[in-house]
C-alpha positions as CSV (number, residue, x, y, z in Angstrom):
1,X,-104.1,97.4,-115.7
2,X,-105.8,95.6,-118.6
3,X,-107.8,97.9,-120.8
4,X,-111.4,97.1,-121.3
5,X,-113.8,98.4,-123.8
6,X,-117.4,99.4,-123.0
7,X,-119.1,96.5,-124.7
8,X,-122.6,95.5,-123.9
9,X,-124.2,92.1,-123.7
10,X,-127.3,92.5,-125.8
11,X,-129.6,89.6,-126.6
12,X,-130.7,90.1,-130.2
13,X,-134.3,89.2,-130.9
14,X,-136.0,88.3,-134.1
15,X,-137.3,91.1,-136.3
16,X,-141.0,91.4,-136.5
17,X,-141.6,89.7,-133.1
18,X,-143.6,92.0,-130.8
19,X,-142.0,90.7,-127.7
20,X,-138.5,91.6,-129.0
21,X,-138.8,95.4,-128.5
22,X,-139.4,97.6,-125.4
23,X,-142.4,99.8,-125.8
24,X,-143.1,98.2,-129.2
25,X,-144.3,100.6,-131.9
26,X,-144.2,99.6,-135.5
27,X,-144.5,101.7,-138.6
28,X,-144.3,100.6,-142.3
29,X,-144.0,103.0,-145.3
30,X,-146.5,102.5,-148.0
31,X,-144.1,103.4,-150.8
32,X,-140.8,102.1,-152.1
33,X,-138.1,103.4,-149.8
34,X,-135.3,102.1,-152.2
35,X,-133.9,105.2,-154.0
36,X,-133.0,104.9,-157.7
37,X,-129.5,106.2,-158.7
38,X,-129.5,110.0,-158.6
39,X,-132.7,110.2,-156.6
40,X,-133.6,110.5,-152.9
41,X,-136.8,109.3,-151.2
42,X,-138.2,109.1,-147.6
43,X,-137.6,105.8,-145.8
44,X,-139.4,106.7,-142.6
45,X,-141.2,109.7,-141.1
46,X,-143.6,112.4,-142.4
47,X,-142.1,115.6,-141.1
48,X,-141.9,117.4,-137.8
49,X,-145.6,118.2,-137.4
50,X,-146.7,114.7,-136.4
51,X,-149.5,112.6,-137.7
52,X,-149.7,109.0,-138.9
53,X,-146.2,107.7,-139.8
54,X,-144.4,110.3,-137.6
55,X,-141.2,109.3,-135.8
56,X,-139.0,110.8,-133.1
57,X,-136.5,113.2,-134.6
58,X,-133.4,111.0,-135.4
59,X,-130.2,112.2,-133.6
60,X,-127.8,109.5,-134.9
61,X,-127.9,106.6,-137.4
62,X,-125.7,103.5,-137.5
63,X,-125.7,100.0,-139.1
64,X,-127.4,97.1,-137.3
65,X,-127.2,93.4,-137.9
66,X,-129.5,91.8,-140.4
67,X,-129.2,94.5,-143.1
68,X,-131.0,96.9,-140.7
69,X,-130.4,100.3,-139.1
70,X,-130.4,101.6,-135.6
71,X,-131.4,105.3,-135.1
72,X,-131.3,107.3,-131.9
73,X,-134.4,109.3,-131.1
74,X,-134.5,112.6,-129.4
75,X,-135.8,111.0,-126.2
76,X,-132.6,108.8,-126.0
77,X,-134.5,105.7,-127.1
78,X,-133.0,103.5,-129.9
79,X,-135.2,102.3,-132.8
80,X,-134.5,99.5,-135.3
81,X,-135.5,99.9,-139.0
82,X,-135.6,96.5,-140.6
83,X,-135.0,95.7,-144.2
84,X,-138.7,95.2,-144.6
85,X,-139.3,98.9,-143.7
86,X,-140.8,98.2,-140.2
87,X,-139.5,100.4,-137.4
88,X,-139.7,99.2,-133.8
89,X,-138.5,100.6,-130.5
90,X,-135.4,98.6,-129.5
91,X,-134.4,100.1,-126.2
92,X,-135.4,102.9,-124.0
93,X,-133.2,105.9,-123.1
94,X,-132.0,107.2,-119.7
95,X,-134.5,108.2,-117.1
96,X,-134.1,111.8,-116.0
97,X,-133.4,112.1,-112.3
98,X,-135.7,115.1,-111.9
99,X,-138.4,116.8,-113.9
100,X,-136.1,119.8,-114.4
101,X,-133.1,117.7,-115.7
102,X,-132.2,118.3,-119.4
103,X,-130.5,115.4,-121.0
104,X,-129.7,115.5,-124.7
105,X,-128.7,112.3,-126.6
106,X,-125.8,112.8,-129.0
107,X,-124.5,109.5,-130.4
108,X,-124.7,105.7,-130.3
109,X,-122.2,103.0,-131.3
110,X,-122.6,99.3,-131.9
111,X,-120.0,96.8,-130.8
112,X,-119.3,93.5,-132.7
113,X,-121.3,91.5,-130.1
114,X,-124.4,93.6,-130.8
115,X,-124.0,96.0,-127.9
116,X,-125.0,99.6,-127.9
117,X,-123.5,102.6,-126.1
118,X,-125.2,106.0,-125.8
119,X,-123.4,109.4,-125.2
120,X,-125.7,112.1,-123.7
121,X,-125.0,115.5,-122.4
122,X,-126.6,117.5,-119.5
123,X,-127.6,121.1,-119.5
124,X,-124.3,121.8,-117.7
125,X,-122.4,120.2,-120.7
126,X,-121.4,117.1,-118.7
127,X,-121.1,114.1,-121.0
128,X,-122.2,110.7,-119.8
129,X,-122.0,107.2,-121.4
130,X,-124.9,104.9,-120.9
131,X,-125.6,101.2,-121.7
132,X,-128.9,100.4,-123.3
133,X,-130.4,96.9,-123.5
134,X,-133.9,95.8,-124.6
135,X,-136.4,95.5,-121.7
136,X,-134.0,97.1,-119.2
137,X,-133.5,100.7,-117.9
138,X,-130.5,102.5,-119.1
139,X,-127.3,101.9,-117.1
140,X,-124.9,104.8,-116.4
141,X,-121.4,103.6,-117.2
142,X,-119.1,106.6,-116.9
143,X,-118.9,110.3,-117.1
144,X,-116.5,111.9,-119.6
145,X,-116.3,115.5,-118.3
146,X,-117.5,118.6,-120.1
147,X,-117.8,118.7,-123.9
148,X,-117.0,122.1,-125.4
149,X,-118.6,121.3,-128.7
150,X,-121.6,118.8,-128.3
151,X,-122.2,118.8,-132.1
152,X,-118.8,117.1,-132.6
153,X,-119.2,114.4,-130.0
154,X,-119.3,110.9,-131.6
155,X,-119.1,107.3,-130.5
156,X,-117.4,105.1,-133.2
157,X,-116.4,101.5,-133.4
158,X,-112.9,101.0,-134.9
159,X,-111.6,98.1,-137.0
160,X,-110.5,96.2,-133.8
161,X,-114.0,96.3,-132.4
162,X,-113.3,99.0,-129.8
163,X,-115.8,101.7,-129.1
164,X,-114.1,105.1,-129.1
165,X,-115.3,108.4,-127.9
166,X,-114.6,111.5,-130.0
167,X,-114.8,114.6,-127.8
168,X,-113.0,118.0,-127.9
169,X,-111.2,117.2,-131.1
170,X,-109.6,113.8,-130.2
171,X,-110.3,110.2,-129.4
172,X,-110.4,108.2,-126.2
173,X,-111.2,104.7,-125.1
174,X,-112.1,103.3,-121.7
175,X,-109.5,102.0,-119.2
176,X,-109.9,99.1,-116.8
177,X,-111.0,101.5,-114.0
178,X,-113.9,102.7,-116.1
179,X,-112.2,106.0,-116.9
180,X,-111.2,107.4,-120.3
181,X,-107.7,107.2,-121.8
182,X,-106.7,109.4,-124.6
183,X,-105.3,107.6,-127.7
184,X,-101.8,108.6,-128.8
185,X,-101.8,110.9,-131.8
186,X,-100.1,109.5,-134.9
187,X,-96.9,111.1,-136.1
188,X,-97.8,114.0,-138.5
189,X,-101.0,115.0,-136.6
190,X,-100.2,118.0,-134.4
191,X,-101.9,118.4,-131.0
192,X,-103.6,121.5,-132.2
193,X,-105.4,119.7,-135.0
194,X,-109.1,119.0,-134.1
195,X,-110.9,116.0,-135.4
196,X,-114.6,116.8,-136.1
197,X,-115.9,113.4,-137.0
198,X,-114.8,109.7,-137.3
199,X,-116.0,106.6,-139.1
200,X,-114.8,103.1,-139.6
201,X,-113.6,102.4,-143.2
202,X,-112.6,98.8,-143.6
203,X,-109.4,98.3,-141.6
204,X,-108.9,102.1,-141.2
205,X,-110.4,104.8,-139.1
206,X,-111.5,107.7,-141.2
207,X,-111.1,111.1,-139.6
208,X,-112.4,114.5,-140.8
209,X,-110.4,117.7,-139.9
210,X,-111.3,121.2,-141.1
211,X,-109.2,120.9,-144.2
212,X,-108.3,117.3,-144.8
213,X,-109.4,113.6,-144.4
214,X,-107.1,111.1,-142.7
215,X,-107.1,107.3,-142.8
216,X,-105.5,105.9,-139.6
217,X,-104.3,102.3,-139.6
218,X,-102.5,100.6,-136.6
219,X,-101.9,104.0,-135.1
220,X,-100.3,105.6,-138.1
221,X,-101.5,107.8,-140.9
222,X,-102.0,105.5,-143.9
223,X,-103.4,108.2,-146.2
224,X,-104.4,111.8,-146.2
225,X,-106.5,113.8,-148.7
226,X,-106.3,117.6,-148.6
227,X,-109.7,119.2,-149.2
228,X,-110.2,122.1,-151.6
229,X,-112.5,123.8,-149.3
230,X,-112.8,123.8,-145.5
231,X,-115.3,122.3,-143.1
232,X,-117.0,124.6,-140.6
233,X,-116.3,123.1,-137.2
234,X,-119.2,124.8,-135.5
235,X,-121.7,123.1,-137.8
236,X,-121.3,119.5,-136.6
237,X,-120.2,116.8,-139.0
238,X,-121.1,113.3,-139.9
239,X,-119.1,110.9,-142.2
240,X,-119.6,107.8,-144.2
241,X,-116.9,106.2,-146.4
242,X,-117.8,106.0,-150.1
243,X,-116.1,102.7,-150.7
244,X,-113.8,104.3,-153.3
245,X,-111.2,106.0,-151.2
246,X,-113.3,109.0,-150.4
247,X,-116.2,109.9,-148.1
248,X,-119.7,111.3,-147.9
249,X,-120.0,114.2,-145.5
250,X,-122.9,116.2,-144.1
251,X,-123.2,119.0,-141.7
252,X,-126.1,120.4,-139.6
253,X,-126.6,123.3,-142.0
254,X,-128.3,120.8,-144.3
255,X,-126.0,119.9,-147.2
256,X,-124.5,116.6,-148.1
257,X,-121.3,116.4,-150.1
258,X,-118.8,113.9,-151.4
259,X,-115.0,114.2,-151.0
260,X,-113.3,112.1,-153.7
261,X,-110.1,110.2,-153.2
262,X,-108.3,112.8,-155.4
263,X,-109.4,115.7,-153.2
264,X,-112.2,116.8,-155.5
265,X,-115.6,117.7,-154.0
266,X,-119.2,117.6,-155.2
267,X,-122.5,118.5,-153.6
268,X,-125.3,115.9,-153.6
269,X,-127.9,117.9,-151.8
270,X,-128.4,121.4,-150.5
271,X,-131.2,121.5,-148.0
272,X,-133.6,124.1,-146.7
273,X,-131.9,124.7,-143.3
274,X,-132.0,123.4,-139.8
275,X,-135.3,125.2,-138.8
276,X,-138.1,122.6,-138.7
277,X,-140.5,125.3,-140.1
278,X,-138.7,124.8,-143.5
279,X,-139.7,121.1,-143.6
280,X,-142.5,119.8,-145.8
281,X,-145.0,117.3,-144.5
282,X,-145.5,113.8,-145.9
283,X,-143.3,111.7,-148.1
284,X,-140.6,113.6,-150.0
285,X,-138.4,112.7,-153.0
286,X,-136.4,114.4,-155.7
287,X,-133.1,114.5,-157.6
288,X,-129.6,115.0,-156.3
289,X,-127.0,117.3,-157.7
290,X,-129.2,119.6,-159.6
291,X,-128.3,122.7,-157.6
292,X,-131.8,123.3,-156.3
293,X,-132.9,123.5,-152.7
294,X,-134.2,120.1,-151.6
295,X,-136.2,118.6,-148.8
296,X,-133.4,118.2,-146.2
297,X,-132.9,120.0,-142.9
298,X,-130.5,119.2,-140.1
299,X,-128.4,116.1,-141.1
300,X,-127.2,114.1,-138.1
301,X,-126.3,110.7,-139.6
302,X,-125.1,109.0,-142.7
303,X,-124.7,105.3,-143.4
304,X,-123.7,103.8,-146.8
305,X,-125.1,100.4,-147.6
306,X,-124.4,99.1,-151.1
307,X,-126.1,101.4,-153.6
308,X,-128.0,103.4,-150.9
309,X,-126.8,106.3,-148.7
310,X,-129.1,106.4,-145.6
311,X,-129.6,109.9,-144.1
312,X,-130.9,111.0,-140.7
313,X,-132.7,114.4,-140.8
314,X,-133.3,115.6,-137.3
315,X,-135.1,118.9,-138.1
316,X,-137.5,117.3,-140.6
317,X,-138.0,114.1,-138.5
318,X,-137.2,111.7,-141.3
319,X,-134.9,108.9,-142.5
320,X,-134.1,109.2,-146.2
321,X,-132.3,107.2,-148.8
322,X,-130.1,108.5,-151.6
323,X,-129.6,106.2,-154.6
324,X,-125.9,105.7,-155.6
325,X,-124.2,106.7,-157.7
326,X,-125.7,110.1,-157.1
327,X,-125.4,113.1,-159.4
328,X,-123.2,115.9,-157.9
329,X,-123.1,119.6,-158.5
330,X,-119.8,121.5,-158.4
331,X,-118.4,122.7,-155.1
332,X,-118.5,126.5,-155.0
């Protein structure tokens, strides 16, 4: 049976047009959101306590066409942050079938045709994939069984344009029947090895394990970098390639690091922790790599765009930018 990928037919609308967004809300920062090298600054959001300029806590962050970003809000809605700093609601999330139903959004992915997929999990840990389109209710596409570690569930688009699901340590794609088909593991990657995060890196698929990074090309391991430390699998991990053969990495315990191509590691930011009570209100900014505790909480998304590393901070309800190259402190 011919394999099909869960692509969505989305009609992209012009940025800044009120009719282009569902439930349109627009916010614009009154400061420069472009971070200088070695500095970080708020792009959007003023902390978890609400007020003017507040946003839904961002759960995931991905690139969008037009030098923009899509971020997933805690309600399951998707928002677009344009290059002019305006944020607008792009599509609404799934409607809960009952008032008691708990549905937690986890990850989104964008296909080359502009489509979006959403992975969300129920209180019973049942994972479901939805399709979101502007102006339409969310469409349930398929269920993916139970997820033993929701923090490590990710949707990712590979170099061939296929949307893959990372769940329970390995990757799957959809079959023609709407089910999920596990990808074959490359030679040299044992079945016991659990993948914690994945990201597209040019023609490769970048994978993070607890003690190494792998670059997969055409189903084979093209390169691997052994880490000097280990990643705590329970924390939840997000990745972004650094464009120089390494990767930026963040976990939910609020620090952002860089793994270099030679296996070296440096810390860009050490945050306050995942509790929202540790977050400051208003616009925040500061230096990277100075070893001090900085204004970051639970990091749930990283996207590198040119000389900027965009960061989603769920606990502190912010999107931030780190200017590259960023100063790094030694890994301890």
